[in-house]
Residue frames as a rotation matrix with the C-alpha (Angstrom) as fourth column:
UNK 1
0.575 0.818 0.000 0.00
0.818 -0.575 0.000 0.00
0.000 0.000 -1.000 0.00
UNK 2
0.815 -0.223 -0.534 1.04
-0.113 -0.967 0.230 3.64
-0.568 -0.127 -0.813 -0.57
UNK 3
0.496 -0.624 0.604 3.20
0.816 0.573 -0.078 2.54
-0.297 0.531 0.793 -3.48
UNK 4
-0.456 -0.870 0.189 6.04
0.872 -0.395 0.290 5.02
-0.177 0.297 0.938 -3.89
UNK 5
0.681 0.722 0.123 3.88
0.732 -0.678 -0.073 8.11
0.031 0.139 -0.990 -3.39
UNK 6
-0.115 -0.767 0.631 5.83
0.613 -0.555 -0.563 11.27
0.782 0.322 0.534 -4.29
UNK 7
-0.652 -0.189 -0.734 6.55
0.739 -0.374 -0.560 13.94
-0.169 -0.908 0.383 -1.67
UNK 8
0.428 0.841 -0.331 4.10
0.775 -0.530 -0.345 16.73
-0.466 -0.108 -0.878 -0.96
UNK 9
-0.067 -0.567 -0.821 6.77
0.088 -0.823 0.561 19.17
-0.994 -0.035 0.105 -2.13
UNK 10
-0.807 -0.244 0.537 6.13
0.526 0.116 0.843 18.39
-0.268 0.963 0.034 -5.81
UNK 11
0.093 0.941 0.326 2.71
0.978 -0.149 0.149 20.05
0.189 0.305 -0.934 -5.62
UNK 12
-0.083 -0.101 0.991 2.13
0.236 -0.969 -0.079 23.84
0.968 0.227 0.104 -5.75
UNK 13
-0.929 -0.361 -0.082 2.59
0.179 -0.244 -0.953 25.73
0.324 -0.900 0.291 -2.48
UNK 14
-0.552 0.791 0.262 -1.11
-0.823 -0.568 -0.020 26.60
0.133 -0.227 0.965 -2.53
UNK 15
-0.097 0.483 -0.870 -2.08
-0.143 0.858 0.493 22.91
0.985 0.172 -0.014 -2.28
UNK 16
0.149 0.184 0.972 -3.60
-0.905 -0.370 0.209 22.64
0.398 -0.911 0.111 1.22
UNK 17
0.341 0.035 0.939 -3.60
-0.621 0.759 0.197 18.86
-0.706 -0.651 0.281 1.60
UNK 18
-0.765 -0.643 0.048 -1.94
-0.441 0.576 0.688 15.85
-0.470 0.505 -0.724 0.07
UNK 19
-0.199 0.714 -0.671 -4.11
-0.889 0.157 0.430 14.28
0.412 0.682 0.604 -2.68
UNK 20
-0.335 0.131 0.933 -6.06
-0.730 0.590 -0.345 11.44
-0.596 -0.797 -0.102 -1.09
UNK 21
0.676 0.528 0.514 -7.08
-0.048 0.727 -0.685 9.57
-0.735 0.439 0.517 -4.25
UNK 22
-0.357 -0.824 -0.439 -4.50
-0.712 -0.064 0.699 8.08
-0.605 0.562 -0.564 -6.61
UNK 23
0.740 0.610 0.283 -5.68
-0.217 0.615 -0.758 6.41
-0.636 0.500 0.588 -9.79
UNK 24
-0.386 -0.922 0.019 -3.23
-0.447 0.205 0.871 4.30
-0.807 0.328 -0.491 -11.77
UNK 25
0.752 0.604 -0.263 -3.85
-0.487 0.241 -0.839 3.47
-0.444 0.759 0.476 -15.42
UNK 26
0.282 -0.644 0.711 -1.89
0.427 0.748 0.509 0.66
-0.859 0.160 0.486 -17.03
UNK 27
-0.319 -0.511 -0.798 0.37
-0.483 -0.637 0.601 1.98
-0.816 0.577 -0.043 -19.79
UNK 28
-0.911 0.040 0.410 -1.10
0.326 0.677 0.659 -0.74
-0.251 0.735 -0.630 -22.00
UNK 29
-0.005 0.999 0.052 -4.49
0.943 0.022 -0.331 1.00
-0.332 0.047 -0.942 -21.73
UNK 30
0.903 0.252 -0.348 -3.27
0.164 -0.951 -0.263 4.50
-0.397 0.180 -0.900 -22.62
UNK 31
0.595 -0.685 0.420 -0.60
0.651 0.105 -0.752 5.66
0.471 0.721 0.508 -25.07
UNK 32
-0.504 -0.752 0.426 0.51
0.329 -0.622 -0.710 8.59
0.799 -0.218 0.561 -22.92
UNK 33
-0.873 0.097 -0.478 -0.26
0.458 -0.175 -0.872 10.51
-0.168 -0.980 0.109 -19.74
UNK 34
-0.765 0.602 -0.230 -2.89
-0.614 -0.789 -0.022 12.77
-0.194 0.124 0.973 -21.30
UNK 35
-0.261 0.684 -0.682 -4.84
-0.506 0.505 0.700 9.79
0.822 0.527 0.214 -22.58
UNK 36
-0.590 0.027 -0.807 -4.62
0.605 0.676 -0.420 8.17
0.534 -0.736 -0.415 -19.15
UNK 37
-0.919 0.260 -0.296 -6.04
0.030 -0.704 -0.710 11.36
-0.393 -0.661 0.639 -17.64
UNK 38
-0.525 0.756 -0.390 -8.83
-0.809 -0.301 0.505 11.41
0.265 0.581 0.770 -20.22
UNK 39
-0.388 0.341 -0.857 -9.64
0.099 0.939 0.329 7.79
0.917 0.043 -0.398 -19.35
UNK 40
-0.776 0.038 -0.630 -9.92
0.629 0.128 -0.767 8.65
0.051 -0.991 -0.123 -15.64
UNK 41
-0.844 0.472 -0.256 -12.07
-0.385 -0.865 -0.323 11.74
-0.374 -0.173 0.911 -16.18
UNK 42
-0.408 0.714 -0.569 -14.44
-0.695 0.161 0.701 9.83
0.592 0.681 0.431 -18.45
UNK 43
-0.464 0.228 -0.856 -14.80
0.445 0.895 -0.003 6.99
0.766 -0.382 -0.517 -15.94
UNK 44
-0.863 0.132 -0.488 -15.59
0.415 -0.367 -0.833 9.50
-0.289 -0.921 0.262 -13.17
UNK 45
-0.682 0.664 -0.306 -18.20
-0.728 -0.656 0.198 11.16
-0.069 0.358 0.931 -15.35
UNK 46
-0.387 0.515 -0.765 -19.69
-0.344 0.690 0.637 7.76
0.856 0.509 -0.090 -16.08
UNK 47
-0.393 0.211 -0.895 -19.96
0.671 0.732 -0.122 6.46
0.629 -0.648 -0.430 -12.53
UNK 48
-0.460 0.122 -0.880 -20.38
0.799 -0.375 -0.470 9.63
-0.387 -0.919 0.075 -10.45
UNK 49
0.370 0.607 0.703 -21.72
0.875 -0.483 -0.044 12.08
0.313 0.631 -0.710 -13.06
UNK 50
0.103 -0.434 -0.895 -19.20
0.579 -0.705 0.408 14.69
-0.809 -0.561 0.179 -11.99
UNK 51
0.413 0.038 0.910 -18.77
0.845 -0.389 -0.368 17.81
0.340 0.920 -0.193 -14.11
UNK 52
-0.664 -0.609 -0.434 -17.06
0.691 -0.722 -0.043 21.19
-0.287 -0.328 0.900 -14.18
UNK 53
0.269 0.878 0.396 -19.77
0.935 -0.337 0.111 23.84
0.231 0.340 -0.912 -13.98
UNK 54
0.076 -0.318 -0.945 -17.59
0.587 -0.752 0.300 26.85
-0.806 -0.578 0.130 -13.20
UNK 55
0.848 0.283 0.449 -17.48
0.525 -0.330 -0.785 27.88
-0.074 0.901 -0.428 -16.88
UNK 56
0.707 -0.702 0.087 -13.84
-0.656 -0.697 -0.290 28.83
0.264 0.148 -0.953 -16.47
UNK 57
0.129 -0.764 -0.632 -10.40
0.130 0.645 -0.753 27.37
0.983 0.015 0.183 -15.87
UNK 58
0.864 0.338 0.374 -10.45
-0.327 -0.190 0.926 26.62
0.384 -0.922 -0.054 -12.16
UNK 59
0.044 -0.944 -0.326 -7.13
0.117 0.329 -0.937 26.59
0.992 0.003 0.124 -10.29
UNK 60
0.523 0.204 0.827 -8.20
-0.725 -0.403 0.558 26.91
0.447 -0.892 -0.064 -6.64
UNK 61
0.705 -0.283 0.651 -5.98
-0.470 0.501 0.727 25.22
-0.532 -0.818 0.221 -4.06
UNK 62
-0.199 -0.974 -0.104 -3.20
-0.686 0.063 0.725 24.68
-0.700 0.216 -0.681 -6.58
UNK 63
0.016 0.244 0.970 -5.10
0.351 0.907 -0.234 22.26
-0.936 0.344 -0.071 -8.81
UNK 64
-0.840 -0.299 -0.453 -5.11
-0.301 -0.438 0.847 22.31
-0.452 0.848 0.278 -12.60
UNK 65
-0.597 0.758 -0.261 -8.60
-0.194 0.180 0.964 20.87
0.778 0.627 0.040 -13.08
UNK 66
-0.854 0.396 0.337 -11.74
-0.375 -0.020 -0.927 20.78
-0.360 -0.918 0.166 -10.94
UNK 67
-0.503 0.782 -0.368 -14.93
-0.217 0.299 0.929 18.77
0.836 0.548 0.019 -11.14
UNK 68
-0.890 0.225 0.397 -17.81
-0.404 0.018 -0.915 18.17
-0.213 -0.974 0.075 -8.75
UNK 69
-0.520 0.821 -0.236 -21.20
0.423 0.487 0.764 16.59
0.742 0.298 -0.601 -8.11
UNK 70
-0.871 0.234 0.431 -23.85
-0.450 -0.732 -0.512 18.64
0.196 -0.640 0.743 -6.36
UNK 71
-0.060 0.996 0.071 -27.23
-0.909 -0.084 0.408 17.99
0.412 -0.040 0.910 -4.73
UNK 72
-0.322 -0.158 -0.933 -26.26
-0.012 0.987 -0.163 14.86
0.947 -0.041 -0.320 -2.79
UNK 73
-0.403 0.118 -0.908 -27.80
0.794 0.538 -0.282 13.48
0.455 -0.834 -0.311 0.43
UNK 74
-0.265 0.363 0.893 -30.20
-0.248 -0.921 0.301 16.34
0.932 -0.141 0.334 1.34
UNK 75
-0.598 -0.010 -0.801 -30.71
0.724 0.422 -0.546 16.68
0.343 -0.907 -0.246 5.10
UNK 76
0.267 0.760 0.593 -33.57
0.181 -0.644 0.744 18.37
0.947 -0.091 -0.309 6.96
UNK 77
-0.348 -0.427 -0.834 -32.24
0.913 0.047 -0.405 20.23
0.212 -0.903 0.374 9.99
UNK 78
0.491 0.615 -0.617 -34.60
0.718 -0.687 -0.114 23.20
-0.494 -0.387 -0.779 10.21
UNK 79
0.879 -0.173 -0.444 -32.68
-0.285 -0.937 -0.201 26.40
-0.381 0.303 -0.873 9.57
UNK 80
-0.119 -0.991 -0.061 -29.61
-0.759 0.052 0.649 24.31
-0.640 0.123 -0.759 8.85
UNK 81
0.595 0.368 0.714 -31.19
0.203 0.792 -0.576 22.06
-0.778 0.488 0.397 6.22
UNK 82
0.121 -0.661 -0.741 -28.79
-0.833 -0.473 0.286 21.56
-0.539 0.583 -0.608 3.33
UNK 83
0.999 0.009 0.038 -27.49
0.012 0.847 -0.531 19.29
-0.037 0.532 0.846 0.62
UNK 84
0.406 -0.905 0.128 -23.95
-0.031 0.126 0.992 18.16
-0.913 -0.407 0.023 -0.11
UNK 85
0.819 -0.270 -0.506 -21.27
-0.564 -0.221 -0.796 18.35
0.103 0.937 -0.333 -2.74
UNK 86
0.549 -0.752 0.364 -18.43
0.502 0.645 0.576 16.06
-0.668 -0.134 0.732 -3.71
UNK 87
0.896 -0.273 -0.350 -15.56
-0.441 -0.641 -0.628 17.88
-0.053 0.717 -0.695 -5.35
UNK 88
0.612 -0.710 0.349 -12.39
0.663 0.701 0.263 16.58
-0.431 0.070 0.900 -6.94
UNK 89
0.753 -0.480 -0.450 -9.27
-0.562 -0.825 -0.061 18.62
-0.341 0.299 -0.891 -7.59
UNK 90
0.879 -0.424 0.218 -6.78
0.476 0.759 -0.444 17.15
0.023 0.494 0.869 -10.05
UNK 91
0.551 -0.800 -0.236 -3.02
-0.530 -0.554 0.642 17.66
-0.645 -0.228 -0.730 -9.68
UNK 92
0.890 -0.058 0.452 -1.65
0.334 0.759 -0.559 16.41
-0.311 0.649 0.695 -12.97
UNK 93
0.829 -0.558 0.029 1.12
-0.349 -0.558 -0.753 18.77
0.437 0.614 -0.657 -14.04
UNK 94
0.227 -0.818 0.529 3.67
-0.947 -0.059 0.316 17.66
-0.227 -0.572 -0.788 -11.40
UNK 95
0.168 -0.092 0.981 3.24
-0.246 0.960 0.132 14.00
-0.955 -0.264 0.138 -12.41
UNK 96
0.939 0.261 -0.223 3.45
-0.264 0.135 -0.955 14.22
-0.219 0.956 0.196 -16.20
UNK 97
0.340 -0.897 -0.281 7.24
-0.795 -0.116 -0.595 14.07
0.501 0.426 -0.753 -16.10
UNK 98
0.019 -0.305 0.952 7.35
-0.826 0.531 0.187 11.14
-0.563 -0.790 -0.242 -13.67
UNK 99
-0.769 -0.298 -0.566 8.40
-0.552 0.756 0.352 7.74
0.323 0.583 -0.746 -14.92
UNK 100
0.280 0.927 -0.248 5.43
-0.619 0.372 0.692 5.35
0.734 -0.040 0.678 -14.86
UNK 101
-0.032 -0.210 0.977 5.22
-0.962 0.272 0.027 3.35
-0.271 -0.939 -0.211 -11.66
UNK 102
-0.312 -0.127 -0.941 6.19
-0.493 0.869 0.046 -0.32
0.812 0.479 -0.334 -11.92
UNK 103
-0.601 0.217 0.769 4.03
-0.693 0.339 -0.636 -2.54
-0.399 -0.916 -0.053 -9.73
UNK 104
0.319 0.727 0.608 2.08
-0.304 0.687 -0.661 -5.80
-0.898 0.026 0.440 -10.16
UNK 105
-0.333 -0.594 0.732 4.50
0.528 0.526 0.667 -6.58
-0.782 0.608 0.139 -13.03
UNK 106
0.334 0.469 0.818 3.03
0.927 -0.320 -0.196 -3.68
0.170 0.823 -0.542 -15.01
UNK 107
-0.836 -0.541 -0.093 3.70
0.548 -0.832 -0.084 0.03
-0.032 -0.121 0.992 -15.58
UNK 108
0.183 0.976 -0.114 1.13
0.983 -0.184 0.006 2.66
-0.015 -0.113 -0.993 -14.61
UNK 109
-0.493 -0.131 0.860 0.49
0.216 -0.976 -0.025 6.36
0.843 0.174 0.510 -15.19
UNK 110
-0.528 0.233 -0.817 -0.44
0.846 0.060 -0.530 8.14
-0.075 -0.971 -0.229 -11.95
UNK 111
-0.195 0.565 0.802 -3.35
0.206 -0.776 0.597 10.56
0.959 0.282 0.035 -11.56
UNK 112
-0.793 -0.147 -0.591 -3.47
0.604 -0.068 -0.794 12.47
0.076 -0.987 0.143 -8.25
UNK 113
-0.161 0.844 0.511 -6.81
0.151 -0.490 0.858 13.83
0.975 0.216 -0.048 -7.01
UNK 114
-1.000 -0.004 0.019 -7.96
-0.017 -0.209 -0.978 15.53
0.008 -0.978 0.209 -3.82
UNK 115
-0.353 0.925 -0.143 -11.50
0.310 0.260 0.915 14.37
0.883 0.278 -0.378 -2.99
UNK 116
-1.000 0.019 -0.016 -13.66
0.005 -0.473 -0.881 16.23
-0.024 -0.881 0.472 -0.48
UNK 117
-0.283 0.957 -0.066 -17.29
0.660 0.244 0.711 16.00
0.697 0.158 -0.700 0.73
UNK 118
-0.900 -0.091 -0.427 -19.00
0.384 -0.629 -0.676 18.97
-0.206 -0.772 0.601 2.37
UNK 119
0.075 0.931 -0.357 -22.07
0.524 -0.341 -0.780 21.20
-0.848 -0.129 -0.514 2.68
UNK 120
-0.622 -0.222 0.751 -23.02
0.779 -0.275 0.564 22.73
0.081 0.935 0.344 -0.66
UNK 121
-0.635 0.483 0.603 -26.25
-0.128 -0.835 0.535 24.72
0.762 0.262 0.592 -0.49
UNK 122
0.941 0.200 0.274 -27.42
0.277 -0.919 -0.282 27.04
0.195 0.341 -0.919 0.94
UNK 123
0.253 -0.932 0.261 -24.11
0.320 -0.174 -0.931 28.84
0.913 0.319 0.255 0.55
UNK 124
0.278 -0.127 0.952 -24.35
-0.710 -0.695 0.115 30.44
0.647 -0.708 -0.283 3.99
UNK 125
0.843 0.069 0.534 -23.88
-0.454 0.622 0.637 27.00
-0.288 -0.780 0.556 5.59
UNK 126
0.772 -0.616 -0.160 -20.89
0.259 0.534 -0.805 26.03
0.581 0.580 0.572 3.46
UNK 127
-0.209 -0.151 -0.966 -18.77
-0.657 0.753 0.025 24.21
0.724 0.640 -0.257 4.35
UNK 128
-0.857 -0.259 -0.447 -19.60
0.126 0.735 -0.667 22.78
0.501 -0.627 -0.597 7.79
UNK 129
0.237 0.817 0.526 -22.61
-0.778 -0.165 0.607 21.79
0.582 -0.553 0.596 9.86
UNK 130
-0.673 -0.721 0.162 -21.06
-0.670 0.502 -0.547 19.82
0.313 -0.477 -0.821 12.69
UNK 131
-0.413 0.586 0.697 -24.37
-0.560 0.440 -0.702 18.30
-0.718 -0.680 0.147 13.82
UNK 132
0.235 0.515 -0.824 -25.19
-0.970 0.183 -0.161 16.90
0.068 0.837 0.543 10.38
UNK 133
0.440 -0.024 0.897 -25.54
-0.360 0.911 0.201 13.09
-0.823 -0.411 0.393 10.46
UNK 134
0.941 -0.093 0.327 -24.18
0.332 0.451 -0.829 12.92
-0.070 0.888 0.455 6.91
UNK 135
0.430 -0.805 0.409 -21.23
0.323 -0.286 -0.902 15.32
0.843 0.519 0.137 6.68
UNK 136
0.590 -0.079 0.803 -20.83
-0.559 -0.758 0.336 16.42
0.582 -0.647 -0.492 10.28
UNK 137
-0.562 -0.823 0.087 -18.73
-0.545 0.289 -0.787 15.49
0.622 -0.490 -0.611 13.27
UNK 138
0.308 0.732 0.608 -21.04
-0.938 0.340 0.066 12.71
-0.159 -0.591 0.791 14.40
UNK 139
0.983 0.107 -0.152 -20.73
-0.132 0.977 -0.168 8.95
0.130 0.185 0.974 14.75
UNK 140
0.565 -0.821 -0.075 -17.18
0.824 0.558 0.097 7.78
-0.038 -0.117 0.992 14.17
UNK 141
-0.211 -0.647 0.733 -16.15
0.641 -0.658 -0.396 11.42
0.738 0.386 0.554 13.57
UNK 142
0.737 0.676 0.015 -17.66
0.440 -0.496 0.749 12.88
0.513 -0.545 -0.663 16.76
UNK 143
0.342 -0.671 -0.658 -14.27
0.837 -0.100 0.537 13.55
-0.427 -0.734 0.528 18.35
UNK 144
-0.672 -0.611 0.419 -13.71
0.739 -0.588 0.328 16.30
0.047 0.530 0.847 15.76
UNK 145
0.408 0.896 0.176 -16.85
0.842 -0.443 0.308 18.26
0.354 0.022 -0.935 16.75
UNK 146
0.969 0.056 -0.241 -15.93
0.150 -0.907 0.393 21.94
-0.196 -0.417 -0.887 17.02
UNK 147
0.141 -0.986 0.092 -12.40
0.718 0.166 0.676 21.37
-0.681 -0.030 0.731 15.73
UNK 148
-0.109 -0.263 -0.959 -10.65
-0.368 -0.885 0.285 23.93
-0.923 0.384 0.000 13.55
UNK 149
0.658 0.484 -0.577 -11.23
-0.662 0.006 -0.749 23.89
-0.359 0.875 0.324 9.81
UNK 150
-0.126 -0.803 -0.583 -7.93
-0.937 0.289 -0.196 22.24
0.326 0.521 -0.789 8.93
UNK 151
-0.795 -0.189 0.576 -8.56
-0.469 0.794 -0.387 19.33
-0.384 -0.578 -0.720 11.29
UNK 152
0.133 0.930 0.344 -12.08
-0.231 0.366 -0.901 18.71
-0.964 0.041 0.263 9.97
UNK 153
0.505 -0.015 -0.863 -10.89
-0.860 -0.098 -0.502 18.88
-0.077 0.995 -0.062 6.37
UNK 154
-0.419 -0.837 -0.353 -8.19
-0.842 0.503 -0.193 16.29
0.339 0.216 -0.916 6.95
UNK 155
-0.967 -0.128 0.221 -10.10
-0.234 0.792 -0.564 13.93
-0.103 -0.597 -0.796 9.24
UNK 156
-0.246 0.947 0.206 -13.78
0.059 0.226 -0.972 14.19
-0.967 -0.228 -0.111 8.30
UNK 157
0.549 0.617 -0.564 -14.50
-0.447 -0.353 -0.822 15.65
-0.706 0.704 0.082 4.89
UNK 158
-0.238 -0.686 -0.687 -11.56
-0.971 0.183 0.154 14.08
0.020 0.704 -0.710 3.06
UNK 159
-0.924 -0.129 0.360 -12.33
-0.181 0.977 -0.115 10.52
-0.336 -0.171 -0.926 4.30
UNK 160
-0.010 0.988 0.156 -16.04
0.049 0.156 -0.987 10.96
-0.999 -0.002 -0.049 3.56
UNK 161
0.419 0.111 -0.901 -15.24
-0.808 -0.407 -0.426 12.10
-0.414 0.907 -0.081 0.03
UNK 162
-0.613 -0.725 -0.313 -12.90
-0.790 0.571 0.224 9.16
0.017 0.384 -0.923 -0.46
UNK 163
-0.676 0.444 0.588 -15.54
0.057 0.827 -0.559 6.70
-0.734 -0.345 -0.585 0.74
UNK 164
0.338 0.906 -0.256 -18.12
-0.197 -0.198 -0.960 8.16
-0.920 0.375 0.112 -1.62
UNK 165
0.295 -0.238 -0.925 -15.96
-0.943 -0.230 -0.242 8.18
-0.155 0.944 -0.293 -4.75
UNK 166
-0.760 -0.643 -0.099 -14.58
-0.650 0.754 0.097 4.69
0.012 0.138 -0.990 -4.13
UNK 167
-0.939 0.336 0.075 -17.70
0.299 0.904 -0.306 2.87
-0.171 -0.264 -0.949 -2.94
UNK 168
-0.542 0.778 0.317 -20.68
0.049 -0.348 0.936 5.12
0.839 0.523 0.150 -3.67
UNK 169
0.346 0.642 -0.684 -21.54
0.748 0.252 0.614 5.30
0.567 -0.724 -0.393 0.04
UNK 170
-0.245 -0.370 0.896 -21.43
-0.434 -0.784 -0.443 7.78
0.867 -0.498 0.031 2.91
UNK 171
-0.453 -0.021 0.891 -21.03
-0.878 0.182 -0.442 6.18
-0.153 -0.983 -0.101 6.35
UNK 172
-0.888 -0.017 0.459 -21.89
-0.002 0.999 0.033 2.89
-0.459 0.029 -0.888 4.68
UNK 173
0.095 0.992 0.085 -25.16
0.304 0.053 -0.951 4.14
-0.948 0.116 -0.297 3.17
UNK 174
-0.744 -0.349 0.569 -25.60
0.608 -0.004 0.794 4.23
-0.275 0.937 0.215 -0.59
UNK 175
-0.121 0.724 -0.679 -27.68
-0.308 -0.678 -0.667 6.49
-0.944 0.129 0.305 -2.80
UNK 176
0.324 0.308 0.894 -29.32
0.617 0.648 -0.447 5.41
-0.717 0.697 0.020 -6.08
UNK 177
0.994 0.113 0.008 -28.06
0.083 -0.681 -0.727 8.56
-0.077 0.723 -0.686 -7.84
UNK 178
0.419 -0.908 -0.011 -24.35
-0.908 -0.418 -0.030 7.91
0.023 0.023 -0.999 -7.32
UNK 179
0.958 -0.226 -0.176 -21.99
0.210 0.972 -0.108 5.06
0.195 0.067 0.978 -8.18
UNK 180
0.558 -0.830 -0.004 -18.47
-0.422 -0.288 0.859 4.69
-0.715 -0.477 -0.511 -6.86
UNK 181
-0.052 -0.697 -0.715 -15.40
-0.999 0.037 0.038 3.65
0.000 0.716 -0.698 -8.81
UNK 182
-0.694 -0.193 0.694 -15.99
-0.339 0.937 -0.078 0.08
-0.635 -0.290 -0.716 -7.65
UNK 183
0.436 0.889 -0.144 -18.82
-0.448 0.075 -0.891 0.12
-0.781 0.453 0.431 -10.19
UNK 184
0.438 -0.323 -0.839 -16.19
-0.889 -0.019 -0.457 -0.76
0.132 0.946 -0.296 -12.80
UNK 185
-0.321 -0.687 0.651 -14.94
-0.767 0.592 0.247 -3.96
-0.555 -0.421 -0.717 -11.18
UNK 186
0.285 0.472 0.834 -17.07
0.170 0.832 -0.529 -6.00
-0.944 0.292 0.156 -13.58
UNK 187
0.992 0.115 -0.049 -15.72
-0.014 -0.284 -0.959 -4.18
-0.125 0.952 -0.280 -16.63
UNK 188
0.391 -0.920 0.000 -12.01
-0.587 -0.250 -0.770 -3.97
0.709 0.301 -0.638 -15.79
UNK 189
0.394 -0.445 -0.804 -9.45
0.759 0.651 0.013 -5.97
0.518 -0.615 0.594 -13.92
UNK 190
0.119 -0.274 0.954 -8.77
-0.244 -0.940 -0.239 -3.56
0.962 -0.204 -0.179 -11.09
UNK 191
-0.171 -0.240 -0.956 -7.58
0.875 0.408 -0.259 -3.27
0.452 -0.881 0.140 -7.50
UNK 192
0.385 0.304 0.871 -8.82
-0.159 -0.908 0.387 -0.78
0.909 -0.288 -0.302 -4.89
UNK 193
-0.136 -0.513 -0.847 -6.75
0.842 0.390 -0.372 -0.22
0.521 -0.765 0.379 -1.76
UNK 194
0.579 0.282 0.765 -7.20
-0.152 -0.884 0.441 2.08
0.801 -0.372 -0.469 1.24
UNK 195
0.116 -0.574 -0.811 -4.94
0.893 0.418 -0.169 2.81
0.436 -0.704 0.561 4.16
UNK 196
0.959 0.039 -0.281 -3.93
0.192 -0.818 0.542 5.35
-0.209 -0.573 -0.792 6.78
UNK 197
0.579 -0.791 0.198 -0.77
0.039 -0.215 -0.976 7.16
0.814 0.573 -0.093 5.67
UNK 198
0.679 -0.419 -0.602 2.31
0.729 0.293 0.619 6.90
-0.083 -0.859 0.504 7.84
UNK 199
-0.337 -0.852 0.400 4.31
0.879 -0.437 -0.191 9.80
0.338 0.287 0.896 6.40
UNK 200
-0.300 0.164 -0.940 4.30
0.657 -0.678 -0.328 13.23
-0.691 -0.716 0.096 8.04
UNK 201
-0.884 -0.084 -0.460 3.96
-0.208 -0.811 0.548 15.10
-0.419 0.580 0.699 4.74
UNK 202
-0.679 0.731 -0.070 0.68
0.271 0.338 0.901 13.31
0.683 0.593 -0.428 3.93
UNK 203
-0.966 0.257 0.012 -1.77
-0.142 -0.493 -0.859 15.52
-0.214 -0.831 0.513 5.81
UNK 204
-0.093 0.968 -0.232 -5.00
-0.900 0.017 0.435 13.65
0.425 0.249 0.870 5.13
UNK 205
0.062 0.141 0.988 -6.49
-0.884 0.468 -0.012 10.82
-0.464 -0.872 0.153 7.17
UNK 206
0.276 0.085 0.957 -6.82
0.153 0.979 -0.132 8.15
-0.949 0.183 0.258 4.48
UNK 207
-0.448 -0.441 -0.778 -5.33
-0.763 -0.266 0.590 7.41
-0.467 0.857 -0.218 1.08
UNK 208
0.532 0.608 0.590 -7.17
-0.084 0.731 -0.677 5.49
-0.843 0.311 0.440 -1.62
UNK 209
-0.513 -0.712 -0.479 -5.38
-0.647 -0.046 0.761 3.88
-0.564 0.700 -0.438 -4.56
UNK 210
0.584 0.756 0.297 -7.14
-0.229 0.505 -0.832 2.47
-0.779 0.417 0.468 -7.62
UNK 211
-0.599 -0.799 -0.059 -5.31
-0.369 0.209 0.905 0.37
-0.711 0.564 -0.420 -10.21
UNK 212
0.697 0.670 -0.256 -6.87
-0.536 0.250 -0.806 -0.14
-0.476 0.699 0.534 -13.63
UNK 213
-0.150 -0.837 0.526 -4.88
-0.264 0.547 0.795 -3.16
-0.953 -0.020 -0.303 -14.78
UNK 214
-0.990 -0.140 0.032 -6.63
-0.002 0.236 0.972 -4.25
-0.144 0.962 -0.234 -17.96
UNK 215
-0.365 0.901 -0.233 -9.95
-0.926 -0.326 0.188 -4.18
0.094 0.284 0.954 -19.80
């Protein structure tokens, strides 16, 4: 697990957290890095229906591409009723010059993504409602109730986003309007791994790695 992940220092200084989703595309499935990236984006559109609706080139938090899915898991909490958003920030430029990773007797292009799940609308509640049973500091995340923004980003909203994009669930509950990457396990030979990082420069609670090995 955590196969030869590059140091945080390769990413722009404005990158707040280490990318928590790494997708590996077998070099046999893509002629070059750009085609591997296209493959990943198309698969994410297919399973999660993510899209870029900013109508501009979005470079927030050091990323070079941004996509999201809105209107998820609406919650009724009176004045704090809200829905949720999954957003994905791609960090591709630093990795284009990297030699493909050799693992499982194959070579893979690496796509780094930061995945995050948080309050979307109404905007005045963005990005946290700690009492929310979906995105808040409840259940297994209750120890982070009232914590500072950085701590909640790293330990609550990043892991929730990773769970949703990998498995199509939040806290183990699925939604019929969203499929995770595991949706493709019947179409591709693939491996999905998750683990807690052990390196100090990886400032997010969990890392997910997805290997697309062959069609």
